[in-house]
C-alpha positions in Angstrom: -17.6 -0.4 -1.5 -13.9 -0.5 -1.4 -11.9 2.5 -2.8 -8.5 1.0 -2.5 -6.6 0.3 -5.7 -3.4 -1.5 -6.3 -1.6 -0.5 -9.5 0.8 -2.8 -11.2 2.9 -1.2 -14.0 2.5 -3.0 -17.3 5.3 -1.2 -19.1 8.7 -2.8 -18.4 8.2 -6.4 -17.4 6.0 -8.9 -19.2 5.4 -10.8 -16.0 3.5 -7.9 -14.5 0.3 -9.1 -16.2 0.7 -12.5 -14.6 1.2 -10.8 -11.2 -1.9 -8.7 -11.7 -4.0 -11.8 -12.5 -2.5 -13.8 -9.6 -3.1 -10.9 -7.2 -6.7 -10.5 -8.3 -7.3 -14.2 -7.6 -5.5 -14.1 -4.3 -7.4 -11.0 -3.1 -10.7 -12.7 -4.1 -9.8 -15.9 -2.2 -8.9 -13.7 0.8 -12.3 -11.9 0.6 -10.7 -8.5 -0.1 -12.4 -6.1 -2.4 -9.3 -4.1 -3.3 -9.1 -3.3 -7.0 -6.1 -4.2 -9.2 -5.4 -1.9 -12.2 -2.6 -2.0 -14.8 -1.5 1.4 -16.0 0.7 1.3 -19.1 3.7 3.1 -17.5 4.4 4.4 -13.9 7.8 5.9 -14.8 9.8 3.8 -12.4 11.5 1.9 -15.2 14.7 1.3 -13.2 12.8 -0.8 -10.6 10.3 -3.1 -12.4 7.9 -4.5 -11.4 6.5 -1.3 -9.8 3.4 -1.5 -7.6 1.5 1.4 -6.1 -1.5 1.6 -3.8 -3.8 4.5 -3.2 -7.3 5.4 -2.1 -9.1 8.7 -1.4 -8.1 10.2 1.9 -5.3 7.6 2.5 -1.6 7.6 2.2 -0.3 6.2 -1.1 2.5 3.6 -1.3 5.1 2.9 -4.0 7.1 -0.4 -4.3 9.8 -1.3 -6.8 11.5 -4.5 -7.8 8.4 -6.5 -6.9 9.0 -10.2 -7.7 5.8 -12.2 -8.7 7.3 -15.4 -7.4 8.2 -14.0 -3.9 5.9 -11.1 -3.2 2.4 -12.3 -3.8 1.7 -13.1 -0.2 3.2 -9.8 0.9 1.0 -7.9 -1.5 -2.1 -9.7 -0.1 -0.9 -8.9 3.4 -0.4 -5.3 2.4 -3.8 -5.1 0.8 -5.4 -6.4 4.0 -3.6 -3.9 6.2 -4.2 -1.0 3.8 -7.9 -1.6 3.5 -8.3 -1.9 7.2 -6.3 1.3 8.0 -8.7 4.4 8.0 -5.9 6.7 6.8 -3.9 4.0 5.0 -1.0 4.2 7.4 0.6 0.8 8.0 2.5 1.0 11.3 4.0 -2.5 11.4 5.3 -3.7 8.0 6.6 -7.0 9.3 3.5 -9.0 7.9 4.6 -7.9 4.4 7.6 -10.1 4.5 10.3 -9.2 2.0 7.9 -6.8 0.2 8.6 -4.3 3.0 12.2 -4.0 1.8 10.9 -3.0 -1.7 9.1 0.2 -0.5 10.3 3.2 -2.4 8.0 5.7 -0.6 4.9 6.6 1.2 3.0 9.7 0.1 0.9 11.4 2.7 -2.8 11.7 2.2 -4.0 15.2 1.2 -4.0 17.7 4.0 -7.1 19.8 4.3 
């Protein structure tokens, strides 16, 4: 069972719902079991659409200014790499295309 979740902020940009639906479909077509959730607000209102990814024991990622028309393929590539990385660390972001330039931060996984 996959524990990875991609969060797409629903608060500031009405097109976020369409991005979430498109991403769910694209992940399904790619055979990826990454979940997509839409929290009401992620408090990054200056950079809508905001997208985050997290999973237990993995680094978390936060992206801003995500464009539904340009970044869908990058999000699918990100989901594939993130799901495959045991600790969530993505060493080579080039497969993400322009999405890599929208990274706000990477939060380390919990340290025991």
